[in-house]
VEXKE-460308 format. One record per residue: x, y, z negated of N, C-alpha, C, CB in turn; residue number from 1; residue in three letters. Coordinates in nm, 2 decimals. Atoms other than C-alpha are relative to their C-alpha. Glycine has a CB too. Example, Ala and Ser with C-alpha at 12.3 -4.5 7.8 and 13.67 -1.06 7.14 Angstrom:
2
    npx    npy    npz   capx   capy   capz    cpx    cpy    cpz   cbpx   cbpy   cbpz num residuo
   0.09  -0.12   0.00   1.23  -0.45  -0.78   0.09   0.12   0.00  -0.10   0.00  -0.12   1     ala
  -0.09  -0.11   0.00   1.37  -0.11  -0.71  -0.08   0.11  -0.08   0.04   0.05   0.14   2     ser
This chain:
164
    npx    npy    npz   capx   capy   capz    cpx    cpy    cpz   cbpx   cbpy   cbpz num residuo
  -0.07  -0.09  -0.07   6.13   9.12 -19.27   0.11   0.03   0.05  -0.02   0.06  -0.04   1     met
  -0.12   0.02  -0.07   6.45   9.06 -19.25   0.02  -0.09   0.09   0.10  -0.03  -0.07   2     lys
   0.02   0.13  -0.09   6.42   8.78 -19.02  -0.04   0.09   0.12  -0.14  -0.13  -0.05   3     ala
   0.10  -0.08  -0.15   6.22   9.01 -18.75   0.11   0.10   0.01  -0.18   0.10  -0.03   4     leu
  -0.10  -0.13  -0.02   6.50   9.29 -18.77   0.12  -0.06  -0.01  -0.01   0.11  -0.11   5     leu
  -0.09   0.07  -0.04   6.75   9.03 -18.70  -0.02  -0.07   0.13   0.02  -0.09  -0.10   6     ile
   0.04   0.05  -0.12   6.54   8.85 -18.46   0.00   0.12   0.13  -0.16  -0.06  -0.03   7     thr
   0.05  -0.12  -0.08   6.48   9.18 -18.28   0.12   0.06   0.03  -0.09   0.10  -0.08   8     ala
  -0.14  -0.01  -0.07   6.83   9.29 -18.24   0.09  -0.12   0.06   0.07   0.05  -0.10   9     ala
  -0.05   0.11  -0.10   6.94   8.99 -18.12  -0.03  -0.05   0.11   0.00  -0.09  -0.04  10     leu
   0.06   0.00  -0.11   6.70   8.99 -17.86   0.01   0.11   0.10  -0.11  -0.02  -0.03  11     leu
  -0.04  -0.12  -0.07   6.79   9.34 -17.78   0.07   0.00   0.12   0.07   0.08  -0.07  12     ala
  -0.09   0.00  -0.15   6.89   9.36 -17.41   0.09   0.12   0.02  -0.11   0.00   0.13  13     ala
  -0.06  -0.11   0.00   6.98   9.72 -17.47   0.04   0.07  -0.12  -0.07   0.07   0.07  14     ala
   0.03  -0.12   0.15   7.09  10.01 -17.72  -0.10   0.03   0.06   0.11   0.15  -0.04  15     pro
   0.12  -0.09   0.00   6.81  10.25 -17.74   0.06   0.14   0.00  -0.10  -0.03  -0.12  16     leu
   0.00  -0.16  -0.03   6.81  10.58 -17.57  -0.08   0.03  -0.09  -0.04   0.07   0.14  17     ala
   0.08  -0.08   0.09   6.65  10.86 -17.72  -0.12   0.04   0.10   0.09   0.14  -0.08  18     ala
   0.08  -0.02  -0.16   6.45  10.90 -17.36   0.01  -0.12   0.08   0.07   0.12   0.11  19     glu
  -0.02   0.05  -0.11   6.38  10.66 -17.09   0.11   0.05   0.11  -0.12   0.00   0.04  20     ser
  -0.10  -0.03  -0.09   6.66  10.63 -16.84  -0.01   0.10   0.13   0.03  -0.12   0.03  21     pro
   0.03  -0.06  -0.14   6.48  10.77 -16.52  -0.02   0.18  -0.04  -0.17  -0.08   0.08  22     his
   0.04  -0.11   0.04   6.43  11.11 -16.79   0.15   0.07  -0.03  -0.11  -0.02  -0.12  23     glu
  -0.11   0.01   0.01   6.81  11.13 -16.80   0.02   0.10   0.13   0.06  -0.14  -0.01  24     his
  -0.08  -0.06  -0.10   7.00  11.38 -16.54   0.12  -0.16   0.05   0.10   0.16  -0.07  25     ala
  -0.06   0.11  -0.05   7.19  11.15 -16.31   0.15  -0.03  -0.10   0.03   0.04   0.16  26     pro
  -0.14   0.04   0.11   7.58  11.20 -16.47  -0.04  -0.03  -0.16   0.12   0.15   0.00  27     glu
   0.07   0.01   0.10   7.35  11.17 -16.77   0.02  -0.17   0.00  -0.15   0.08   0.01  28     gln
   0.03   0.15  -0.04   7.25  10.79 -16.68   0.13  -0.04   0.00  -0.07  -0.02   0.14  29     ala
  -0.16   0.07  -0.02   7.61  10.71 -16.61   0.09   0.00  -0.13   0.09   0.09   0.12  30     glu
  -0.07   0.04   0.12   7.73  10.75 -16.91  -0.07  -0.09  -0.10   0.04   0.10  -0.07  31     val
   0.07   0.16   0.11   7.44  10.56 -17.09   0.05  -0.12   0.04  -0.17  -0.03   0.02  32     ile
  -0.10   0.12  -0.04   7.55  10.29 -16.86   0.11  -0.02  -0.09   0.06   0.02   0.14  33     ala
  -0.19   0.04   0.09   7.91  10.31 -16.99  -0.06  -0.03  -0.15   0.16   0.19   0.00  34     ala
   0.07   0.00   0.14   7.76  10.33 -17.35  -0.05  -0.14   0.00  -0.13   0.12  -0.04  35     ala
   0.03   0.11  -0.05   7.57  10.05 -17.26   0.08  -0.12  -0.02  -0.01   0.02   0.10  36     asp
  -0.10   0.06  -0.02   7.84   9.86 -17.12   0.09  -0.05  -0.15   0.05   0.07   0.09  37     ala
  -0.10   0.00   0.10   8.06   9.92 -17.44  -0.11  -0.11  -0.11   0.06   0.19  -0.07  38     phe
   0.05   0.08   0.12   7.83   9.75 -17.69  -0.05  -0.14   0.07  -0.13   0.09  -0.10  39     phe
   0.00   0.14  -0.03   7.75   9.45 -17.46   0.09  -0.04  -0.01  -0.03  -0.04   0.10  40     phe
  -0.12   0.09   0.01   8.11   9.40 -17.48   0.02  -0.03  -0.14   0.12   0.06   0.07  41     ala
  -0.09   0.06   0.10   8.14   9.41 -17.82  -0.15  -0.09  -0.08   0.10   0.13  -0.10  42     leu
   0.05   0.13   0.03   7.84   9.14 -17.83   0.05  -0.11   0.06  -0.13  -0.01   0.02  43     gly
   0.01   0.10  -0.06   7.98   8.97 -17.60   0.10  -0.13  -0.04   0.02   0.05   0.13  44     ser
  -0.07   0.14   0.08   8.15   8.58 -17.69   0.14   0.05   0.07  -0.08  -0.20   0.04  45     thr
  -0.14  -0.01  -0.05   8.45   8.69 -17.45   0.07   0.14  -0.08   0.00   0.02   0.19  46     arg
  -0.07  -0.06   0.07   8.65   8.88 -17.68   0.10   0.13   0.04   0.04  -0.09  -0.04  47     lys
  -0.06  -0.08  -0.08   8.85   9.06 -17.41  -0.08   0.09   0.09   0.08  -0.06   0.07  48     thr
   0.01  -0.09  -0.07   8.60   9.21 -17.24   0.02   0.22  -0.09  -0.15  -0.05   0.05  49     asp
   0.04  -0.09   0.10   8.57   9.50 -17.52   0.16   0.12   0.09  -0.01  -0.10  -0.22  50     leu
  -0.12  -0.05  -0.07   8.94   9.57 -17.32  -0.03   0.09   0.10   0.09  -0.10   0.06  51     ala
   0.05  -0.08  -0.14   8.73   9.69 -16.98  -0.04   0.10  -0.04  -0.10  -0.05   0.09  52     glu
   0.07  -0.10   0.01   8.52   9.95 -17.14   0.07   0.11  -0.08  -0.12  -0.04  -0.06  53     val
  -0.14  -0.08   0.05   8.82  10.14 -17.35   0.12   0.01  -0.01   0.01   0.02  -0.08  54     met
  -0.15  -0.06  -0.07   9.10  10.33 -17.28   0.13  -0.01  -0.15  -0.04   0.22   0.07  55     leu
  -0.12   0.03   0.12   9.40  10.17 -17.48   0.05   0.09  -0.11   0.12  -0.04   0.05  56     pro
  -0.03  -0.12   0.04   9.52  10.55 -17.56  -0.03   0.03  -0.09  -0.01   0.08   0.05  57     gly
   0.06  -0.07   0.06   9.26  10.63 -17.74   0.02  -0.06  -0.21  -0.17  -0.01   0.09  58     gly
  -0.01   0.04   0.18   9.19  10.64 -18.16  -0.18  -0.06  -0.03   0.03   0.20  -0.13  59     met
   0.12   0.06   0.04   8.90  10.48 -18.34   0.03   0.08  -0.15  -0.01  -0.19   0.01  60     ile
   0.07  -0.03   0.19   8.78  10.69 -18.70  -0.08  -0.09  -0.05  -0.10   0.14  -0.02  61     phe
   0.13   0.09   0.10   8.59  10.49 -18.92   0.00   0.13  -0.16   0.08  -0.24  -0.05  62     ile
   0.00  -0.07   0.14   8.45  10.69 -19.20  -0.09  -0.04  -0.10  -0.02   0.13   0.02  63     his
  -0.01   0.10   0.11   8.41  10.42 -19.47  -0.08   0.06  -0.12   0.15  -0.04  -0.04  64     asp
   0.06  -0.01   0.13   8.12  10.52 -19.72  -0.07  -0.09  -0.06  -0.07   0.09   0.00  65     arg
   0.10   0.10   0.06   8.00  10.19 -19.84   0.03   0.02  -0.13   0.02  -0.14   0.03  66     arg
  -0.02  -0.04   0.13   8.17  10.29 -20.19  -0.03   0.13   0.00   0.11  -0.03  -0.05  67     thr
  -0.04  -0.17   0.00   8.04  10.61 -20.25   0.08   0.07  -0.10  -0.12   0.09  -0.01  68     pro
  -0.10  -0.05   0.10   8.27  10.64 -20.55   0.15   0.03   0.09   0.03  -0.13  -0.11  69     asp
  -0.16   0.00  -0.07   8.58  10.60 -20.31  -0.02   0.00   0.19   0.10  -0.17  -0.07  70     ala
   0.02  -0.02  -0.09   8.49  10.72 -19.96   0.12  -0.01   0.05  -0.06   0.08   0.01  71     pro
  -0.14  -0.01  -0.08   8.78  10.67 -19.70   0.00   0.03   0.13   0.07  -0.11   0.00  72     arg
  -0.05  -0.02  -0.16   8.89  10.75 -19.34   0.12  -0.10   0.06   0.05   0.14   0.02  73     val
  -0.08   0.08  -0.09   9.06  10.49 -19.15   0.02   0.06   0.14  -0.06  -0.15   0.02  74     asp
  -0.05  -0.03  -0.09   9.25  10.58 -18.87   0.03  -0.13   0.09   0.10   0.09  -0.04  75     met
  -0.09   0.12  -0.09   9.31  10.28 -18.58  -0.01   0.05   0.14  -0.07  -0.16   0.00  76     val
  -0.03  -0.04  -0.15   9.47  10.32 -18.22  -0.08  -0.12   0.09   0.19  -0.01   0.03  77     pro
   0.04   0.07  -0.07   9.27  10.17 -18.00   0.05  -0.13   0.02   0.01   0.06   0.09  78     val
  -0.06   0.15  -0.04   9.51   9.90 -17.82   0.02  -0.09  -0.16   0.18   0.03   0.10  79     ala
  -0.01   0.12   0.11   9.57   9.77 -18.18  -0.12  -0.05  -0.07   0.09   0.04  -0.10  80     gln
   0.14   0.07   0.03   9.18   9.72 -18.24  -0.02  -0.08   0.16  -0.15   0.15  -0.05  81     his
   0.04   0.08  -0.15   9.18   9.57 -17.89   0.08  -0.13  -0.04   0.05   0.08   0.17  82     leu
  -0.11   0.10   0.02   9.47   9.34 -18.01  -0.09  -0.11  -0.14   0.17   0.09  -0.06  83     glu
   0.09   0.11   0.10   9.26   9.22 -18.34  -0.13  -0.02   0.04  -0.01   0.04  -0.16  84     arg
   0.09   0.07   0.00   8.93   9.19 -18.20   0.01  -0.09   0.08  -0.08   0.05  -0.01  85     trp
   0.02   0.16  -0.09   9.00   8.91 -17.94   0.05  -0.08  -0.07   0.07  -0.02   0.14  86     ala
  -0.03   0.13   0.06   9.12   8.72 -18.20  -0.10  -0.03  -0.11   0.16   0.00  -0.05  87     arg
   0.11  -0.02   0.06   8.81   8.77 -18.40  -0.12  -0.11   0.00  -0.04   0.11   0.05  88     thr
   0.14   0.10  -0.05   8.52   8.52 -18.44  -0.12   0.06  -0.10   0.02  -0.19  -0.04  89     thr
   0.12  -0.02   0.12   8.17   8.50 -18.54  -0.06   0.14   0.14   0.08   0.08  -0.23  90     gly
   0.13  -0.04  -0.10   7.85   8.68 -18.34   0.03   0.14  -0.05  -0.18  -0.08  -0.04  91     arg
  -0.01  -0.11   0.04   7.87   9.06 -18.32  -0.10   0.09   0.07   0.13   0.04   0.02  92     phe
   0.14  -0.09  -0.03   7.54   9.29 -18.22   0.04   0.12  -0.10  -0.16  -0.08  -0.04  93     val
   0.08  -0.18   0.01   7.51   9.68 -18.23  -0.07   0.08   0.06   0.07   0.10  -0.01  94     glu
   0.08  -0.05  -0.08   7.24   9.87 -18.15   0.02   0.18  -0.06  -0.16  -0.09  -0.02  95     asn
  -0.01  -0.17   0.02   7.26  10.25 -18.15  -0.15   0.08   0.08   0.18   0.08   0.10  96     met
   0.09  -0.07  -0.07   7.00  10.53 -18.05   0.08   0.09   0.04  -0.11   0.04  -0.06  97     arg
  -0.09  -0.11  -0.03   7.15  10.77 -17.82  -0.09   0.11  -0.01   0.08   0.00   0.14  98     tyr
   0.09  -0.11   0.03   7.00  11.08 -17.96   0.05   0.14   0.10   0.02   0.03  -0.17  99     glu
  -0.09  -0.11  -0.04   7.26  11.31 -17.80   0.08  -0.03   0.09   0.07   0.05  -0.10 100     thr
  -0.09   0.06  -0.04   7.42  11.24 -17.50   0.05   0.17   0.11  -0.06  -0.17   0.06 101     val
  -0.07  -0.13  -0.09   7.64  11.57 -17.32   0.10  -0.06   0.11   0.09   0.14  -0.11 102     leu
  -0.06   0.01  -0.11   7.82  11.60 -17.00   0.04   0.09   0.04  -0.04  -0.05   0.07 103     val
  -0.02  -0.10  -0.01   8.05  11.84 -16.90   0.16  -0.09   0.13   0.01   0.09  -0.17 104     asp
  -0.12   0.07  -0.08   8.26  11.67 -16.59   0.03  -0.10   0.01   0.10   0.02  -0.02 105     gly
   0.01   0.12  -0.02   8.47  11.41 -16.63   0.04  -0.06  -0.18   0.11  -0.03   0.12 106     asp
  -0.01   0.02   0.15   8.44  11.42 -17.05  -0.15   0.04   0.00   0.11   0.10  -0.11 107     met
   0.12   0.07   0.04   8.08  11.26 -17.22   0.02   0.02  -0.17  -0.01  -0.18   0.05 108     ala
   0.01   0.00   0.14   7.98  11.28 -17.56  -0.12  -0.08  -0.06   0.00   0.12  -0.04 109     gln
   0.12   0.06   0.06   7.74  11.04 -17.70  -0.01  -0.03  -0.14  -0.02  -0.11   0.06 110     val
   0.01   0.01   0.14   7.58  11.05 -18.07  -0.14  -0.08  -0.05   0.02   0.15  -0.06 111     trp
   0.15   0.00   0.07   7.31  10.89 -18.27   0.05  -0.12  -0.11  -0.15  -0.05   0.12 112     gly
  -0.02   0.09   0.10   7.27  10.63 -18.54  -0.01  -0.13   0.07  -0.10   0.02  -0.13 113     pro
  -0.02   0.14  -0.04   7.35  10.27 -18.55  -0.05  -0.09  -0.10   0.15  -0.03   0.04 114     tyr
   0.00   0.09   0.11   7.29   9.93 -18.69   0.10  -0.10   0.06  -0.15  -0.07  -0.04 115     val
  -0.14   0.06  -0.03   7.59   9.69 -18.69  -0.09  -0.16  -0.08   0.20   0.10  -0.11 116     phe
   0.05   0.11   0.04   7.49   9.30 -18.74   0.13  -0.10   0.01  -0.12  -0.03   0.09 117     phe
  -0.11   0.08  -0.03   7.80   9.03 -18.79  -0.07  -0.16  -0.02   0.13   0.04  -0.10 118     ala
   0.03   0.12   0.02   7.69   8.66 -18.76  -0.18   0.00  -0.06   0.11  -0.07  -0.11 119     asn
   0.15  -0.03   0.03   7.30   8.78 -18.79  -0.05   0.05  -0.13  -0.08  -0.11   0.01 120     ser
   0.04  -0.10   0.09   7.29   9.00 -19.08   0.06   0.13   0.01   0.02  -0.04  -0.11 121     glu
  -0.04  -0.15  -0.01   7.32   9.37 -19.13   0.11  -0.01  -0.07  -0.08   0.11  -0.05 122     val
  -0.18  -0.02   0.07   7.69   9.43 -19.21  -0.03   0.14  -0.01   0.16  -0.04   0.12 123     ser
  -0.02  -0.14   0.01   7.62   9.83 -19.21  -0.04   0.05   0.11   0.13   0.05  -0.02 124     his
   0.08  -0.12  -0.10   7.48  10.13 -19.04   0.10   0.11   0.01  -0.16   0.08  -0.07 125     cys
  -0.11  -0.12   0.03   7.61  10.47 -18.98  -0.06   0.12   0.14   0.20  -0.08   0.03 126     gly
   0.04  -0.07  -0.10   7.63  10.73 -18.74   0.12   0.01   0.12  -0.05   0.13  -0.06 127     val
  -0.11   0.00  -0.12   7.84  10.69 -18.37   0.02   0.12   0.07  -0.04  -0.08   0.10 128     asn
  -0.05  -0.11  -0.08   8.04  10.94 -18.20   0.07  -0.03   0.09   0.08   0.09  -0.05 129     ser
  -0.10   0.05  -0.09   8.16  10.81 -17.88   0.08   0.11   0.12  -0.09  -0.12   0.09 130     leu
  -0.06  -0.10  -0.07   8.40  11.03 -17.69   0.04  -0.05   0.15   0.13   0.06  -0.07 131     ser
   0.00   0.09  -0.09   8.36  10.94 -17.33   0.07   0.05   0.12  -0.13  -0.03   0.04 132     met
  -0.09  -0.05  -0.11   8.62  10.96 -17.01  -0.01  -0.01   0.13   0.10  -0.04  -0.02 133     val
  -0.01   0.04  -0.12   8.56  10.96 -16.65   0.12  -0.03   0.06  -0.05   0.07   0.07 134     arg
  -0.10  -0.08  -0.07   8.80  10.82 -16.50  -0.03  -0.14   0.18   0.20   0.00  -0.12 135     thr
  -0.03   0.04  -0.14   8.91  10.62 -16.15  -0.13  -0.07   0.01   0.14  -0.10   0.03 136     glu
   0.11   0.15   0.03   8.71  10.29 -16.26  -0.12   0.01  -0.03   0.04  -0.09  -0.13 137     ser
   0.11   0.02   0.09   8.43  10.44 -16.43   0.02   0.08  -0.11  -0.02  -0.14  -0.05 138     gly
  -0.01  -0.07   0.12   8.32  10.63 -16.75   0.05  -0.16  -0.12  -0.19   0.09  -0.03 139     trp
  -0.07   0.04   0.12   8.54  10.47 -17.06  -0.03   0.07  -0.12   0.14   0.01   0.01 140     lys
  -0.01  -0.04   0.13   8.53  10.51 -17.41   0.16   0.05  -0.06  -0.06  -0.13  -0.08 141     val
  -0.13  -0.03  -0.02   8.84  10.71 -17.48   0.04   0.00  -0.18   0.03   0.16   0.09 142     ala
   0.01  -0.03   0.09   8.77  10.80 -17.85  -0.12  -0.03  -0.08   0.03   0.08   0.01 143     asn
   0.14   0.03   0.09   8.49  10.69 -18.14   0.08   0.02  -0.12  -0.09  -0.18  -0.01 144     thr
   0.01  -0.01   0.12   8.41  10.80 -18.47  -0.10  -0.06  -0.06   0.01   0.11  -0.02 145     ser
   0.13   0.11   0.04   8.17  10.59 -18.67   0.02   0.05  -0.12   0.00  -0.18   0.03 146     phe
  -0.03   0.03   0.17   8.07  10.63 -19.05  -0.08  -0.14  -0.01  -0.09   0.15  -0.14 147     thr
   0.04   0.12   0.06   7.98  10.30 -19.23  -0.03   0.02  -0.11   0.08  -0.09  -0.01 148     met
   0.08  -0.04   0.12   7.68  10.31 -19.47  -0.05  -0.13  -0.03  -0.12   0.12   0.01 149     glu
   0.02   0.12   0.05   7.59  10.04 -19.71  -0.17  -0.02   0.11  -0.01   0.00  -0.20 150     pro
   0.15   0.01  -0.08   7.22   9.84 -19.53  -0.10   0.05  -0.07  -0.04  -0.14   0.04 151     pro
   0.08  -0.07   0.04   7.05  10.02 -19.77  -0.05   0.17   0.05   0.04  -0.02  -0.12 152     gly
   0.02  -0.09  -0.07   7.10  10.34 -19.60  -0.09   0.07   0.14   0.08  -0.01   0.00 153     glu
   0.05   0.01  -0.18   6.99  10.27 -19.24  -0.14   0.02   0.00   0.02  -0.16   0.08 154     cys
   0.12  -0.07  -0.04   6.66  10.37 -19.30   0.00   0.13   0.01  -0.10  -0.02  -0.09 155     lys
  -0.01  -0.15   0.00   6.74  10.72 -19.42   0.07   0.06   0.10   0.07   0.04  -0.10 156     arg
  -0.09  -0.10  -0.14   7.00  10.75 -19.12  -0.09  -0.01   0.12   0.19  -0.07   0.05 157     leu
   0.09  -0.01  -0.07   6.73  10.64 -18.91   0.05  -0.10   0.14  -0.03   0.14   0.00 158     gly
  -0.02   0.10  -0.13   6.91  10.34 -18.72  -0.08  -0.12   0.05   0.12  -0.06  -0.02 159     ala
   0.09   0.09  -0.08   6.76  10.13 -18.48  -0.07  -0.14  -0.10   0.09  -0.05   0.13 160     pro
   0.02   0.12   0.08   6.51   9.89 -18.63  -0.06   0.02  -0.14   0.13  -0.07  -0.02 161     gly
   0.08  -0.07   0.15   6.43  10.08 -18.94  -0.11   0.08  -0.01   0.09   0.09  -0.06 162     phe
   0.11  -0.11   0.01   6.11  10.28 -18.95   0.03   0.11  -0.11  -0.13  -0.08  -0.03 163     asp
   0.00  -0.12   0.07   6.14  10.61 -19.11  -0.17   0.05  -0.05   0.09   0.12   0.10 164     gln
């Protein structure tokens, strides 16, 4: 079963939307395409790709719950994360189910469960909250908050690939 989940995640061409793209309003489809680009950049072997889809002035809030007795929230400026990311090695794949996509003018929110693979192994899962901003060059991830839960919680959270 584990090998099947890993293979499915690595072969996935795009994150999982709650609805098919043709069922979304045009502005939601644009935001979903930008979220897809964000996840493709995470999985890219060119570590600089992530900088093309994020705003360096944003913030990342990591709600780390992998150790239940010592949960913590880490705050990382996007610019700092991009510098670190450019030096990472390994293969990373993240699949997210877009359960909620809200758009109001040049502001959007994408919310839903995800699973994160590091070097073909489930590292963690949780819930993503992507705050998106429309810029002159298109939609970008401005801020993101996400929970990090141990792999044993993926099914409960409804992470892609973990049937409930």
